[in-house]
C-alpha positions as semicolon CSV with decimal commas, in nm:
position;residue;x (nm);y (nm);z (nm)
1;M;12,377;26,523;4,215
2;T;12,338;26,428;3,837
3;T;12,046;26,281;3,647
4;S;12,036;26,137;3,323
5;N;11,706;26,314;3,261
6;D;11,703;26,568;2,966
7;T;11,691;26,881;3,180
8;S;11,858;27,227;3,089
9;R;11,999;27,394;3,388
10;E;11,726;27,654;3,417
11;E;11,488;27,363;3,500
12;W;11,721;27,234;3,791
13;P;11,635;27,138;4,072
14;L;11,424;26,861;3,936
15;K;11,126;26,810;4,108
16;A;11,126;26,441;4,249
17;Y;10,792;26,345;4,073
18;K;10,960;26,423;3,739
19;N;11,300;26,238;3,783
20;L;11,284;25,936;3,607
21;D;11,619;25,813;3,753
22;F;11,474;25,814;4,088
23;L;11,108;25,705;4,006
24;N;11,280;25,414;3,799
25;S;11,492;25,290;4,120
26;D;11,469;25,033;4,357
27;A;11,410;25,306;4,637
28;A;11,084;25,404;4,425
29;R;10,956;25,060;4,435
30;Q;10,643;25,140;4,647
31;I;10,533;25,446;4,406
32;R;10,534;25,246;4,083
33;I;10,328;24,952;4,263
34;L;10,106;25,241;4,399
35;C;10,086;25,390;4,051
36;E;9,934;25,017;3,918
37;M;9,702;24,969;4,214
38;T;9,557;25,355;4,145
39;E;9,584;25,457;3,775
40;P;9,394;25,182;3,605
41;G;9,118;25,223;3,867
42;I;9,082;25,617;3,769
43;R;9,046;25,480;3,381
44;L;8,839;25,192;3,454
45;E;8,583;25,416;3,636
46;A;8,596;25,681;3,350
47;A;8,518;25,417;3,097
48;G;8,201;25,306;3,307
49;I;8,372;24,942;3,376
50;R;8,204;24,819;3,690
51;D;8,248;24,409;3,646
52;T;8,443;24,203;3,437
53;L;8,436;23,859;3,283
54;V;8,800;23,734;3,289
55;L;8,852;23,480;3,041
56;F;9,224;23,325;3,077
57;G;9,448;23,050;2,920
58;S;9,739;22,988;2,692
59;A;9,910;23,277;2,496
60;R;10,039;22,981;2,263
61;L;9,753;22,892;2,127
62;T;9,628;22,979;1,784
63;D;9,352;22,988;1,523
64;A;9,312;22,710;1,352
65;K;9,353;22,893;1,006
66;T;9,670;23,032;1,131
67;A;9,783;22,690;1,261
68;A;9,712;22,478;0,950
69;K;9,898;22,727;0,760
70;E;10,233;22,713;0,988
71;L;10,192;22,322;0,948
72;E;10,183;22,324;0,621
73;A;10,466;22,539;0,584
74;I;10,693;22,310;0,780
75;N;10,564;22,004;0,595
76;E;10,676;22,153;0,280
77;Q;11,007;22,261;0,405
78;I;11,074;21,865;0,504
79;K;11,008;21,786;0,228
80;T;11,298;21,979;0,049
81;Q;11,536;21,748;0,303
82;A;11,643;21,416;0,264
83;T;11,676;21,380;0,627
84;P;11,472;21,613;0,832
85;D;11,671;21,775;1,134
86;A;11,543;21,748;1,451
87;A;11,475;22,109;1,515
88;L;11,238;22,090;1,230
89;L;11,068;21,782;1,336
90;K;11,049;21,939;1,700
91;R;10,838;22,239;1,509
92;R;10,643;22,001;1,322
93;N;10,526;21,857;1,625
94;Q;10,449;22,188;1,783
95;A;10,267;22,293;1,494
96;E;10,083;21,972;1,477
97;T;9,969;22,059;1,867
98;L;9,858;22,413;1,813
99;L;9,627;22,247;1,508
100;R;9,510;21,991;1,781
101;T;9,412;22,284;2,028
102;A;9,330;22,551;1,819
103;P;8,932;22,444;1,896
104;Y;9,003;22,588;2,242
105;Y;9,076;22,921;2,054
106;H;8,747;22,939;1,869
107;A;8,575;22,856;2,160
108;A;8,702;23,119;2,378
109;A;8,641;23,363;2,098
110;E;8,256;23,231;2,058
111;L;8,179;23,240;2,472
112;S;8,364;23,569;2,464
113;E;8,080;23,697;2,194
114;A;7,794;23,545;2,333
115;L;7,853;23,652;2,658
116;A;7,911;24,006;2,586
117;Q;7,590;23,986;2,327
118;W;7,417;23,909;2,638
119;S;7,540;24,174;2,860
120;M;7,466;24,429;2,616
121;N;7,091;24,317;2,571
122;L;7,054;24,356;2,996
123;P;6,785;24,583;3,069
124;G;6,793;24,903;3,254
125;E;7,092;24,974;3,482
126;D;7,223;24,624;3,419
127;H;7,285;24,738;3,021
128;D;7,603;24,636;2,936
129;R;7,733;24,535;3,321
130;F;7,965;24,290;3,284
131;T;8,269;24,330;3,024
132;I;8,505;24,063;2,909
133;C;8,873;24,103;3,052
134;S;9,163;23,936;2,935
135;G;9,552;23,949;2,998
136;G;9,568;24,161;2,679
137;G;9,797;23,917;2,498
138;P;9,795;23,649;2,228
139;G;9,591;23,298;2,200
140;I;9,344;23,270;2,465
141;M;9,359;23,612;2,553
142;E;9,338;23,742;2,219
143;A;9,033;23,511;2,148
144;A;8,873;23,675;2,412
145;N;8,910;24,016;2,296
146;R;8,818;23,909;1,972
147;G;8,454;23,783;2,064
148;A;8,400;24,091;2,256
149;A;8,481;24,294;1,917
150;N;8,311;24,063;1,712
151;A;7,982;24,148;1,950
152;G;8,047;24,509;1,925
153;A;8,145;24,512;2,282
154;K;8,432;24,711;2,437
155;S;8,674;24,510;2,618
156;V;8,938;24,511;2,874
157;G;9,295;24,381;2,831
158;F;9,532;24,371;3,163
159;G;9,862;24,281;2,995
160;I;10,178;24,211;3,132
161;S;10,562;24,306;3,067
162;L;10,756;23,997;2,976
163;P;11,062;23,923;2,798
164;F;10,878;23,691;2,541
165;E;10,541;23,577;2,427
166;Q;10,333;23,905;2,561
167;S;10,187;24,179;2,340
168;M;9,912;24,370;2,320
169;N;9,625;24,223;2,110
170;P;9,482;24,449;1,859
171;Y;9,115;24,361;1,936
172;I;9,148;24,586;2,305
173;P;9,051;24,978;2,241
174;E;9,324;25,190;2,333
175;A;9,147;25,321;2,671
176;L;9,112;24,972;2,812
177;S;9,497;24,826;2,741
178;F;9,683;24,832;3,016
179;E;10,038;24,689;3,089
180;F;10,167;24,632;3,434
181;H;10,505;24,529;3,525
182;Y;10,418;24,346;3,865
183;F;10,217;24,025;3,816
184;F;10,040;24,060;4,179
185;V;9,892;24,415;4,082
186;R;9,762;24,273;3,755
187;K;9,638;23,985;3,945
188;Y;9,446;24,244;4,196
189;W;9,278;24,398;3,890
190;F;9,173;24,040;3,756
191;V;9,029;23,934;4,127
192;S;8,893;24,265;4,223
193;M;8,640;24,331;3,956
194;A;8,574;23,985;3,810
195;K;8,194;23,827;3,822
196;A;8,318;23,504;3,676
197;L;8,635;23,329;3,576
198;I;8,685;23,117;3,264
199;A;8,986;22,919;3,222
200;F;9,099;22,768;2,907
201;P;9,396;22,491;2,878
202;G;9,741;22,709;2,946
203;G;10,048;22,682;3,097
204;F;10,227;22,803;3,430
205;G;10,036;23,137;3,407
206;T;9,701;22,994;3,384
207;L;9,742;22,753;3,668
208;D;9,874;23,013;3,850
209;E;9,598;23,258;3,833
210;L;9,331;22,963;3,847
211;F;9,497;22,828;4,205
212;E;9,513;23,187;4,337
213;T;9,184;23,256;4,274
214;L;9,056;22,994;4,427
215;T;9,253;23,008;4,717
216;L;9,122;23,378;4,766
217;I;8,771;23,194;4,741
218;Q;8,820;22,913;4,966
219;T;8,994;23,175;5,250
220;K;8,694;23,412;5,183
221;K;8,876;23,662;5,081
222;T;8,608;23,753;4,822
223;D;8,272;23,913;4,902
224;K;8,093;23,679;4,667
225;V;8,208;23,323;4,519
226;P;8,211;23,392;4,160
227;P;8,183;23,102;3,910
228;I;8,480;22,957;3,794
229;V;8,496;22,769;3,456
230;L;8,720;22,524;3,328
231;Y;8,707;22,471;2,949
232;G;8,812;22,157;2,831
233;R;8,764;21,815;3,059
234;E;9,015;21,596;2,811
235;F;9,279;21,846;2,926
236;W;9,196;21,967;3,294
237;E;9,083;21,613;3,426
238;R;9,462;21,521;3,278
239;V;9,605;21,803;3,397
240;I;9,501;21,853;3,778
241;D;9,338;21,548;3,994
242;F;9,131;21,748;4,229
243;K;8,992;21,442;4,374
244;A;9,287;21,317;4,451
245;L;9,339;21,637;4,656
246;V;9,053;21,552;4,821
247;E;9,168;21,163;4,892
248;W;9,453;21,307;5,044
249;G;9,296;21,551;5,292
250;T;9,422;21,848;5,122
251;I;9,103;22,024;5,021
252;S;8,760;21,964;5,137
253;P;8,520;21,747;4,899
254;E;8,299;22,116;4,916
255;D;8,562;22,287;4,718
256;L;8,507;22,085;4,444
257;K;8,180;22,274;4,423
258;L;8,423;22,609;4,354
259;I;8,453;22,469;3,985
260;K;8,267;22,374;3,720
261;I;8,418;22,192;3,403
262;V;8,251;22,186;3,098
263;D;8,292;22,104;2,762
264;S;8,079;22,331;2,549
265;V;8,057;22,676;2,456
266;E;7,656;22,681;2,531
267;E;7,735;22,464;2,863
268;A;7,966;22,738;2,972
269;K;7,720;22,999;2,879
270;D;7,443;22,877;3,041
271;Y;7,587;22,815;3,350
272;I;7,761;23,162;3,366
273;I;7,436;23,340;3,312
274;E;7,262;23,149;3,553
275;Q;7,526;23,224;3,791
276;L;7,531;23,584;3,689
277;S;7,171;23,651;3,712
278;S;7,121;23,446;4,046
279;G;7,422;23,635;4,194
280;Y;7,421;23,983;4,090
281;L;7,131;24,060;3,898
282;N;6,824;24,197;4,058
283;E;6,584;23,936;3,895
284;P;6,688;23,613;3,661
285;T;6,711;23,697;3,294
286;E;6,657;23,507;3,008
287;N;6,965;23,386;2,817
């Protein structure tokens, strides 16, 4: 048997759990899955993480200052060209869209900060009970962790290995920074600890996480029904016609009660706190 592990002859035979060739092989996929199912739970318990408030949305969104700077730089390039090339015009359209969607980034950071402060001010054994959690990357995920950091609170980042876009943002404590290989295991950790989910505008990943969560709740695979908030009425009502699903008979009218669409940080915060207070705390608390 040969191995590419850096192992001297004196250490042979190599124990199976030290053989990286084996652990990274197709045959050991189940072992890797078990590792991602088990190790995060040990770290989360050691850090005292009990319940999470998950914020998710597009990795591509950014803050207004960054978006404006990018647009300004592109416009300066365009001025130097007699006929701007198509690629540059495409970049300008993208930059204009980022500037238009930047308020969602700031709303995510503001909501995260407000919820983190509320959790840290809870009395008794509920003090600091609810921890902000994101997908660990840039965009809305960064805004969520950034808001928690602004409040002086710890937060969790469940990252995922991707060929593009994904990188862990700098606002997550090292002990609570995770990187998953398997999407379904990452989703397990998102849903299993979540006491509220807030979805901001996003793409395929955001829609995937939203609908998988709704399916689990609809089919009663969760012990309780966490509040699910969709932030940004203009976006969500244009992208998804939930009422059409009812009209076509593919969901029940009652299923519409699983979500709440909001347009302000204050409305989102009040609703989430009300739901958490009545559903998880001993007594309702003032926000």
